[in-house]
N, C-alpha and C positions, 0 to 999 in steps of 0.2 A: 658540593664543594663549599658552599656558603654556610651550610648547617654544620659541617664537620671540618673546619679549617685545619685543626691540629692533625686530624686523621690523614688528610690529603697531603699536608706538608711532610709528615713522617714517611708516608709511602713514596712520595716524590724524592726525598733525600735518599732513601734506600735504593731506589731505582738509579739515581744519578751516580751514587758511589759504586754500585754494582756495574754500571756501564763503563766507568772509568777503569775498572779492573779488566785487562784484556782476557778474552776467552770465556768470560762468565756467561753473558747472554741474558736474554729476556726471561728464560725459564727460571734461572737462578733468582733474578730480581723478583719475579712474581711469587716464587715460593717463600723467599725471605720476608717479603712484605706481608704475605698471607699469614706466615707464622707470627710476625709482630702484631698483626691485627688480632689474632687469637689470644696472644699473651696479654694484651692490654684490654681485651674485651671483658665486660662483666657477665656476659652470657656465652661462655665458651662452648657449651653443649650444642648451641644452635648452628655452629659452623659445620658445613657439610650437609645441612638440612634446609638450606634456603636462605641463610643469613646473607643479605645483600652486601654487608661490609666486606666479606671475603672476596666477592667479585670486584668491588671497587678498589680494594687494596691491591689485588693482583694486577688489574688493568692499569691503575695509576702508576704503579712501579714499572710495569712493562713499557708504558709509553715514555716515562722519564728516563729509562735505561738507554733509549736510542740517542737522546741528547748527550748523555754522559759518555757514550761510546765514541763521540766525535773528539773527545779530549785525547785519548791515546792515538786515534787515527791521524789527526792533524799535527800532533806534537811529536809522535814517535813513529808513525807509519804502521801502527799495529791496530787492526780492526778489533773492536771490543764486542761486536755484535754482527749478525748476518747483514743487516742494512749497511753497516759500516764497511763490511767486506765488499759489498756491491759497489759502494762509493770508491773504495780503493781500486777496484778493477777498472772502473770508469776513468778515474784520474790517470792511472798508469797507461791506459789506452791512448790518452791524450799526451803522453810523454811527461806527465807530472808525477813526481814521487813524493808522497807526503812524508814529513819528517821535520827535524829541527830547523831546516832551512826554508820550510814552506812559507812561514810568515815573512821572511826577509825577501824571498824571491817572488812570491805571489800573494802579497797582502790583500789585494782586492778579492782574490778567490776565497780567502778565509772569511772575510766579512760577508761575502755573498752566501757562503754556507750558513753562517749564523743568522743572517737576516731571513733567508729562505726557510730556515728551520722554524723561526718564530712565526712567520706568516703561515707555514704549513699547520702549526698547532692551532692558530686562530681559525683557519678555515676548517680544520677538522672539528673543532669545538662547535662551529656554526652548523655544519652538516649533521654533527652528532645530536645537537639539540633539536634540529628539525626532523630527523629520521628516527629518533629513539623510540617513539611510540609505535611507529610502523614496524621497525625491526623487532621490538619487544614482543610483537604478536606471534613471532615464530615460536616462542616458549609456550604458547597456549595450544600448539599442535599436539595431538595425542602422541604418546611415546612410541606406539607401533608404527608411526610415520617417521618420527625423528631417528629412532634407533637404527633401522635398516639403512637410512641415508648416511648416517655418520659412519657406520661399519663399512659401507661400500666405499666411501671417500677415503677412509683410513687404509683399507686394503689396497685400493688403486694407488694412493700416494706412496705407500710402502713399496709396492712392486716397481713403480716407475723410477725410484731412486737408483736402483742397480739392476733392474729387470731380473730379479732373483726370486724364485718361489720359496727359497730357504728363508728369506726375510719375512715373507708372509706367514710361513710356518712358525717362525720365532714370534711374530706379532700375536698369533693366536695362542701360542703356548704361554707367553708372558701375560697375555690378557687373562687367561684362565687362572694362572698363578696369582695374579693381582686380585682377582675376584675372591679366591680362596683366602688370601692373606687379609683382605679387607674384612671379610666375614669373621676372621679369627681375631680381629682387633688391631691389626697392624695399620698404621697411618701411611698413606701412599707418598706424602710429601717428602719425608726423609729418605725413602727408597729412591725416588726420582732424583732428588738432590745428590744422593751418593752416586747414582749412575752418571750424572752429568759431571760432577766434580772429580769422580774417581780417576779418569784418565789424566786430567789436569794435575791433580795432586801427585799421581804416580810419576808423571814426566818431570815435575818440579823436584820431587824427591831424588830421582836418579841424577838429575843435573846437579843438585846440591851435593850428593855423595861424590860425584866425579870431581867437582870443584874442591871439596874437602880433602880428597886424596891427593889432588894436585898441589894443594897448599900445605899439606903435611899432616893435618888432623881434621877429621870430620866434626868432632865435638867442639873444637875451637871455632869452626865456621858457624855452628848452630848457636853457641852460647856466649860468644864474645862480642856480638854486634847488638846494639840497643834495639834495632827494629825487630830482629828475630826473637830476642828475649821478651819484648813486649807482646809479640804475637803468640808466643808459647804460653805466657802468663794468661792472656785473654782466652786461649783455648782451654786451659785448665780451669779457669773461672767459669767458663760456659758449661763445661762437662760437669763440674762439681755443683754448679747451680741447678742444673737439670736433675741431678741425682738427689740433692737435698730437697728440691721441690717435690719430687716423686715420693720420697720417704715421708715428708710432712703430710702430703695428701693422703697417703695410705694410713698414717696414724690418725688423721682426722676422721677418715671413714670408719676405722676400727672403734674410735671413741663414740661416734654416732650410733 
């Protein structure tokens, strides 16, 4: 953190912003931060082959996302991450409904959340520094010990969610498909990001279409508001930038 302050600040900002967006979660934050680390790195080819910057980016953003998820939880009553959803359930069990009136009705509770979160991060940093060397020794274990353990825990975790063998079959099928796609040159991050954001985007699109029909025109809803216009322009710039970058790299390789 001391050696790469800009790196950690960038990953933390990505995590906080992603946490503020309801429904995104730590997976999205980690993938976006990892992608940013690859883009700004001078050694892009080393990612996925042991570059520690990828791990630091994903974990920093993943941790920062939890703090950001408290913003929609406490202000709107919408959990932005699984930990926030657990907090929401705990609060509602006590008869407290998070939302716009929470700061007015229970100001002490809000400050307790913020102070406890800061203390939790300090304690986590302390134990992380003490146990990092011991925990890191797990990586030195042979692959034939680690792989069966990881596969076993993955299968058990998949089955226990719904007690369905179909989920286990889908796990194996998608795992084999991912292995083939990775060997074919497909990067797993965009695929995972699409699987996570797909249902969210589909639900938002359906809601927008229904609102547009109710207001008289779908196109007016999409292109008459400054926020939507800015988001559309940013999406176009992002897609165009990736395409131009890909064309430029291919021309450079051909020139070489």
